[in-house]
C-alpha positions in Angstrom: -63.3 6.0 8.0 -62.5 9.5 6.8 -64.5 12.4 8.1 -64.5 15.8 6.3 -66.3 18.9 7.6 -67.3 21.7 5.3 -67.7 25.2 6.8 -68.8 27.2 3.8 -69.8 26.6 0.2 -66.6 24.9 -1.1 -65.6 24.6 -4.8 -65.2 21.2 -6.3 -61.4 21.9 -6.3 -61.6 22.6 -2.6 -63.5 19.3 -2.1 -60.7 17.4 -4.0 -58.0 19.1 -1.8 -59.9 18.4 1.4 -60.2 14.8 0.5 -56.5 14.7 -0.4 -55.6 16.2 3.0 -58.0 14.0 4.9 -56.8 10.8 3.4 -53.2 11.8 4.2 -52.0 11.2 0.7 -48.3 11.8 0.1 -46.7 14.4 -2.1 -48.4 17.3 -3.8 -52.0 17.2 -5.0 -52.2 16.5 -8.8 -52.7 19.5 -11.0 -55.2 18.0 -13.4 -58.7 17.0 -12.5 -58.6 13.6 -14.2 -55.4 12.7 -12.5 -56.7 13.9 -9.2 -60.0 12.0 -9.5 -58.1 8.7 -10.3 -55.9 9.2 -7.2 -58.9 9.9 -5.0 -60.9 6.9 -6.4 -58.0 4.6 -5.7 -57.5 6.0 -2.2 -61.2 5.8 -1.4 -61.7 2.2 -2.6 -63.6 0.3 0.1 -63.3 3.1 2.7 -66.3 4.8 4.3 -66.4 8.6 3.9 -68.3 10.9 6.3 -69.1 14.3 4.9 -70.1 16.6 7.8 -72.0 19.8 7.4 -73.2 18.4 4.0 -75.8 21.2 3.7 -72.9 23.5 2.6 -72.2 21.4 -0.5 -73.6 22.8 -3.7 -75.1 20.8 -6.6 -71.7 20.6 -8.3 -70.0 19.2 -5.2 -72.8 16.7 -4.6 -72.5 15.6 -8.2 -68.8 15.2 -7.7 -69.3 12.9 -4.6 -71.9 10.9 -6.7 -69.3 10.6 -9.4 -66.7 9.2 -7.0 -69.3 6.9 -5.4 -70.6 5.6 -8.8 -67.2 4.2 -9.8 -67.6 0.4 -9.7 -64.1 -0.1 -8.4 -64.3 2.1 -5.3 -67.2 0.4 -3.4 -67.2 3.7 -1.5 -69.7 4.2 1.3 -70.6 7.8 1.9 -72.4 9.1 5.0 -73.8 12.6 4.7 -74.2 14.4 8.0 -75.6 17.9 8.4 -77.7 20.3 10.3 -80.6 22.4 9.3 -81.2 22.2 5.5 -79.1 19.1 4.9 -82.1 16.9 3.9 -83.4 19.6 1.5 -79.9 20.1 0.0 -79.5 16.4 -0.7 -83.0 15.9 -2.0 -82.5 18.7 -4.6 -80.0 16.4 -6.4 -82.1 13.5 -7.8 -79.1 11.6 -9.2 -77.6 11.5 -5.7 -80.7 11.3 -3.6 -82.0 8.2 -5.5 -78.8 6.4 -4.4 -79.1 7.2 -0.7 -80.0 3.9 0.9 -81.2 5.2 4.3 -82.4 8.6 5.4 -82.0 9.0 9.1 -83.0 12.0 11.2 -81.3 12.2 14.6 -83.1 14.2 17.1 -82.4 14.8 20.8 -81.9 11.7 22.9 -84.6 10.9 25.3 -83.7 10.8 29.0 -83.7 7.0 28.8 -81.4 7.0 25.7 -79.1 9.4 27.5 -78.7 6.9 30.4 -78.0 4.1 27.9 -75.7 6.0 25.5 -73.6 8.5 27.5 -71.8 5.9 29.7 -70.6 4.4 26.4 -69.8 7.7 24.8 -66.7 8.6 26.8 -64.8 6.9 29.6 -65.4 9.7 32.2 -69.1 8.8 32.1 -68.7 5.0 32.4 -69.0 4.8 36.1 -71.0 7.9 36.9 -74.2 7.5 38.9 -77.2 7.5 36.5 -78.8 10.2 38.6 -75.8 12.5 38.0 -75.9 11.8 34.2 -79.6 12.7 34.3 -78.8 15.8 36.2 -76.1 16.8 33.7 -78.5 16.2 30.8 -81.3 18.2 32.4 -79.1 21.2 33.3 -76.6 21.3 30.4 -76.8 18.8 27.6 -80.6 18.5 26.9 -80.1 15.2 24.9 -77.9 16.9 22.3 -74.7 15.3 21.4 -72.9 18.6 20.6 -73.8 19.7 24.1 -72.6 16.4 25.5 -69.3 16.9 23.7 -68.8 20.4 25.2 -69.9 19.2 28.6 -67.5 16.2 28.4 -64.6 18.5 27.6 -65.4 20.8 30.5 -66.0 17.9 32.9 -62.7 16.4 31.9 -61.0 19.8 32.6 -62.9 20.0 35.9 -61.6 16.6 37.0 -58.1 17.7 36.3 -58.4 21.1 38.0 -60.2 19.9 41.1 -58.0 16.8 41.3 -60.7 14.2 41.2 -61.0 11.0 39.3 -64.8 10.5 39.3 -67.6 12.8 38.2 -70.1 13.9 40.8 -72.5 16.9 41.2 -69.7 19.2 42.5 -67.6 18.5 39.4 -70.6 18.9 37.2 -71.5 22.3 38.7 -67.9 23.4 38.1 -68.2 22.3 34.4 -71.7 24.0 34.1 -70.1 27.3 35.3 -67.5 27.1 32.6 -70.1 26.3 29.9 -72.0 29.4 30.8 -68.9 31.6 30.5 -67.8 30.2 27.1 -71.1 30.4 25.3 
């Protein structure tokens, strides 16, 4: 799987170059669009592609992704991921949106889902007391995966700095204090 994140409104040329880099293709990128597209289609054949922050893609770039996907030889699977406005951005492009098999909105995890998912998310949570996971969710993560990623990084640092191997409330409080100071 190849994951690409867009941070601003890229040009189609920038999308090609981002794909070239993400795929780790050797040599220099081709100079001509047709050559470049052939190379990318070959490299993307039967590989899933995750496009994160898809709401930043314009109609031209979405049309380009559809063009790559439509090639019968690629069998490319594309996953569009995005935040606010992603659904609306994709729906504006009927040639693309008509090809989207599943539309899935991911909201916050419920407390029950947190207890099921987070121990599988990262090894530091695997053996943590469920009450401590619930405590972490209530005080810092709030069912949001981005928050869980930040909390996981801070908790990992806490374990190293405090010299512990297991997450408990003291470690969590240290991690919470670092989350508050870093925004």
